[in-house]
N, C-alpha and C positions, 0 to 999 in steps of 0.2 A: 511509541518508539519508531523512529524512521528507519525502515528496513530497506536495504538495498539488495535486490535479487540479482546476483552476479554469479559467476562460476569459478570454481577452483578445485583441487583434488587432494588424496590421502595415503599407510604405514610407511615403512619409510623407504620409498624409492628415491634415492638422491642422485642428482645428475652432477657430474664433476664440474666444479667451478671455483672461482677465486673465493677465499674465505671472507673477503670484504663484501661480496655480493649479498643482497638481502634474499631471504627465502619466502616462500608462500606455501601454506598448508592447504592441501585439498583433502578435506575430511569427509569420508564416505563410509557408510556401513558396509560390511563384507558382502552381503547379498547384492546390494546395488552395484558394488564394484565388479562382482562376478558377471552381472547381467549387462553391464555397460563398460567393460574393461577397455575395449578398443577406443571408445569415445573419450573415456577419462584419460587414457594415455595420450591421445591426440591433443586433448586440452592441456595436459601437462607440458607437452612439447611446445604449444603456443605460449604458455607462460614463460618457458625458458627463452623463447624468442623475444619476449618483452624485457629480458635482462634479469629475471628473477630465477631463483633455484626452486623448482617445485618439489614438494614432499607429499607423497600420497600416504595418507594416514587412515588405516582401517582398524587399528587397535583402539581399545578404550572408547569406542563410539557408542556403547550402551550405558555409560555411566557419566553423568554431568561432572561429578567431582574429578574422576580420573581424566576425562578429556580436558577439563580446565587446567589441571596440573600439567598435562602433556604440552598443551599450547604455551603455558607460561615457561616451561623448560625450553621449548623451541624458541621462544622470544628472547630468552636470556642466554642462548647458546653463543659461544665465541665465534663459531664458524657458521656463516649463513643464517643469522637470526631472522626469524620470519617477521614480515611487516604486515601480513594479513592472512586471512583464512576464509575458506568457503565451506559450507556444510551442505552436503549432497545426500538426499534420500532421508532415511529414518534416523536422524540425529535427535537426541532428546531435547525437548522444549522446556525451558525453565520458566515457571510462572512465579514472579517476584511479588512478595507481600511486604507491607510496612515500609514502602518506598514512594508513597504518593507525593512526597515533597520533591522528588526528582522528576515528576511528571508535570507537564505544563497545564493540563486541563483536567486530568482524571482526579477527582476528589470525591470519593465515596466512603460512606461509613462501613468499615470492615466488619462491624458487628450486626448491621441491619440487612445487609445484602448477601446473596450467595457468593462464595469465594470465586467461583468461575467468572463473575461479572467484574470484579475489581483486581484480581491478580493479573499482573501484566506479563505478557509473553515478551521476554527480552533477552537478546543475546549479549547484553552487557555483562551477563554472568561469565561469558567465555572470553571477552576481549578487554575488560577493564579490571586489571589485577589489583587495583587499589581498593576495590570494593570487597567486603567480606560478607559471607552468607551463612545462614544456619539452615540445615536441611529440616524440612517438616515431614513430607511424605510424598510418595508416588501416588498419582491419581488412580483410584480403583476402577474407574470406568474408561479412562483413556491412559493406558500405560506409557504413552510417549510424553505425558506431562509430569513434571517434577516440581513440587512447591518448595520454595526457599524463602526465608525471611532475610531482609537486608539487616545485617548486624550493625549496631551503633558503633562498634569499635573501629570499623573501617572508614574509608572515605565517604563523605556525604555529598559529593559532587561527582559529575561524570567526566572522565578523562581517559577514554579507551587507549590502551597501549598499542593495539593493532586494529585494523579494520576487518570487518567480517560481513558475510552475505550468505544468503540461503538459496539453494536450488531445491525447493520442496514441492514435489508434484501435488496436483490437486485431485480431488475425487470428482472427475469430470467424465467418467465412462471410458477413458483411455488408460491402458496399462501404464502403471507409474514408471516402470523401467523404460518403456518406450518414450515417455515424456522426458526422462533424463537424457536418453540418447539423442532425441530430437533437439533438445535445447543445447546440449554440448556441441553438436554439429553446427548449429546456428552461431554459437559463440565463437567457435574456431574460425568460421568463415568471416565473421565480422572483424576479427583481429587482422585479417589479411587486407582489409580495405584501408586505403589512404584517404581517410575521411576527415575533412576539416569542419569544425562547427561554423556553419554559415547559414543555417536555416533554423529558426526558433519560432515556436508558437506558444502563446500564453492565453489562458482562458479564465473567465470569471463566471461562476454560477450564481444562482439566486441567493439572496440573504447574506451576501459576502461583502465585508467592509462597507456595510450600509449601501451596497450597490452603487458606490461612488465611481463614476467614470473618471473623475480627476485623479483618483488614486491609481487607477490603471494606466493613465497617461504617464504618470511619474515612473511607473514600473518600466516602461520602455526606455526612459532615460537611464535607469539603472542598468538595464541590459546593455545599452550602448557603452556604458563605462566598463562593464565587465568584458565585453567583446568589442573593443574599439575598432577593429577592422570591419565591423558591420556598418560603419558609417558610409562605406562606399557601396553598400548593397541596398538599393532603394526598397526592395521588398524582402529583405532577409529576416525581418522580425514581424510576424503577423499576430494580430490580436482578435479574439472572438469574445464578444459579450453575450450572455445568455438571452438578452432582450433583442438580439439581432433577428431572431425568428421566434414565432410562437412555440415552435418545437425545434430547438437548436441541435438536437441529438444527431440528426443526419448530417448537418454541416460539419459538426465536430468530428464525427466518424470519418467523413471524407478527407478532412485535413490530416487526421492521424494516419491515414493510409498513404500519404504522399511518400514516395520512395526517397526523396531528398531531405526529409525532415529529420533533423538531428536531435533536438531537445524539445519536449513539450512540458510546460508547467501548467498544471490544471488546478486552479483554485476553486473549490466548491465544497459542499458538505458531502459526507459519505457514510456508507455502511460497509459491512464485511463483504457484501456481494453486489454493491451498486454504487454508482456515482450520481449524486443529485445534481441535475443540470438546470432545468426550468422549474419554476413554481407554476401554479395554475395560470394559464394565459391571461393577460390583461383583458378586461372586458371592453368591447368595441361598440356594442349596440345596446339599446334599452332591453331588448329581449334576452340578450346574454346576461345582463344584470339580473333580470327577473329569474332566469333559470338558475343563476348562482345562488340567489337568496333561497329559492325553493330547495336546492340541494343542501345548503347549509342547515336550514330549518329542519328538514327531514332527518339529517344526520344527528342533530341535537335531540330531536324527538325520539329517535330509535335508541339513543343512549340512555334516556331518562325514563322511558315508559315502563310501567310495571314495577316501580320501585316505591310503592307505598301510596302515592297519590293516584287519583283517578286519571285515566289517560286524557280525558277532556281537559282537566285542570292543567295537566302538563302542557298541552297544546296552547291553552289560553295564556299561560305564563310565558312561553316562548314567543308567541305572537306579540304580546305586550313589549317584551324586551327588544324585539326587532322592529318596533315602531308601528305596530298595529297591522301586520300582514294578515291576509285571509287565512282562516284555519285550514282550508282545504289545500293550502300550499304544502302542508306536511303530509308525507306518505309513510306507510309502514312497509313499503316494498323492499324486500331483500331477495327479490327474484333472481334466479340464475342468470337471466338476461342482463339485469342491471349490474350484478357483480362482475359479469364478463366485460361489460362496457367500461366499468370503472377500472378494471385491470388493464384493458387496452389503452385507456387514457393515461394511466400511470406509466405504461411502457413507453409511450411517446415522450414523456417528460424526462426520463432518466436512462442511464446506461447500466445494463445488468450483465452479470457474468454470462448468462445465456446468450446475450447478443454476440459474444465472441465466436459462436458457432457459424455466424455469417459475416464476421468482421475480422479482418487481418491487419492490425496496425503495423506500420513499417517504421514509425518513429523509433530511433535507436535507444533513447533514454526518455522515460516518462517520469515526471515528479508529480505525485498525487498529494497535493496540499489539502488533505481532508482527513476526517476521522475514520479509523477502522479499515481503510482500504488495504492496509498491509497486515491483516490478521492471519499471519502465516500458520498459526497453530490450528486454524479451523480447516475442515475438510475442503471448503472452497473459499477463495479469497480473491478480491478484485485484482490486486497487483499481479497475482500469479496467472490470471487469465491473460495478461499482456505478454508475459515472457514465454509461456508455454503455448502460445498461439502459433499459427502458421506464418505470421508476418515476421518482420525483421527486428522487432523489439528485443533487445538483449538485456536491458537493465530497467528496473523500476524501483523508485524510492517512495515509501509510503509509511503510514503509521499503524501500529498494531492496536492502539487505543485512540481515544479522542485527544485532540490537540488544539492548542491556541494557534490559529493560522497566522501566516505572515511572520512567524518567528524564525524559521529555519529553511524555508523552501528554497531560497536562492543563496544561501550562505556558501561562500567560496565558489559560486557557480562559474565565475570567470576562469578559475584554474582548470576547468575541464577543457577549455579551449587551448590550453597550453599542454595538454596531454596527461594531466594528473589522473591517477587511478581513482575510480569511485569506490566507496565503501560505506559502511554504516555511519550514520550521523549521530551526534551526541545529544539528542533531544529526548531520549528515553524511549 
């Protein structure tokens, strides 16, 4: 599900306005509101300045069914019906089952795998009122998770009635209420900027669209169609391919810290806490090739040794399959020094949540076209690292599960240049 991490607020503080104006629900649990009241109220004021009527909702925030019913009633109200909502703090997370036909790539046997692996964390429960659900149970280990089955009687396609987003603090060693206060201050400040979309970056990681440079060239053409005024800016749209450097991580991080960068679209593979950028570097010398074969042979040997066959027989079989390499190229070493070096090499290849301790991205909106980067139900999730960081990033769109890439990453992106509000997207 593509999640947009945006801000909004919550019970019912209504600000006088025309009945024709649309409303916006800021949903926040009572404790978070008490801890961040000044910041939430300031955010509500900034929402009003945008032309919306803010409603601060602190009731029914401990029950998915009650909160859904409240939002539906606010959407159907004759006066100031809401067009969107944001969930701040400890708002229940719905894990949806029996709905993999609505997911682009998640296709797992619900009988063969643990439910935690295939139940999708999705706020479509709260914003798509055409869907119907059947309550299963509250998770015994994580009380913030509620399992629901998608009922066949309801709609079987996604058409959210409102847009929604999450401001859900991470388990990163910083007090969660301080994270909320910090983010809301940043969001209010961003709303004061008269910022035109005129600087865009897009990136492609390894193993993506067959690593076709031609596909990426066409993407720039699409960007120029979506943002036609960019034709007059010779360097307004930048592109980074992962093969530009053996370790492209530093280059990408530097670009994302540009103060004038408006949108970054990052195409790559991903996990809950990392972005996969580079694969192992291309081999440039014969010695590097030999070293790579040794590393691979040793890895295969360590996986298969001690499983019924004599270790020497395992080595002989691996050597034969790899074209007759010497047996002494295979090592049993799992030494702390080697494990440490492997970890260092992996850190050079990818961007991790921990990197944000020394990395402050300033791009205002980041779109993570990757699997699992938006797993907001986890204690730490990559997209959350962007918005709760000390940089100027205020919005991130990412997926809570795996996804078929290039399906939704740039959908309606040109409308952002015309001032449209960002919200959750309808890819599950």
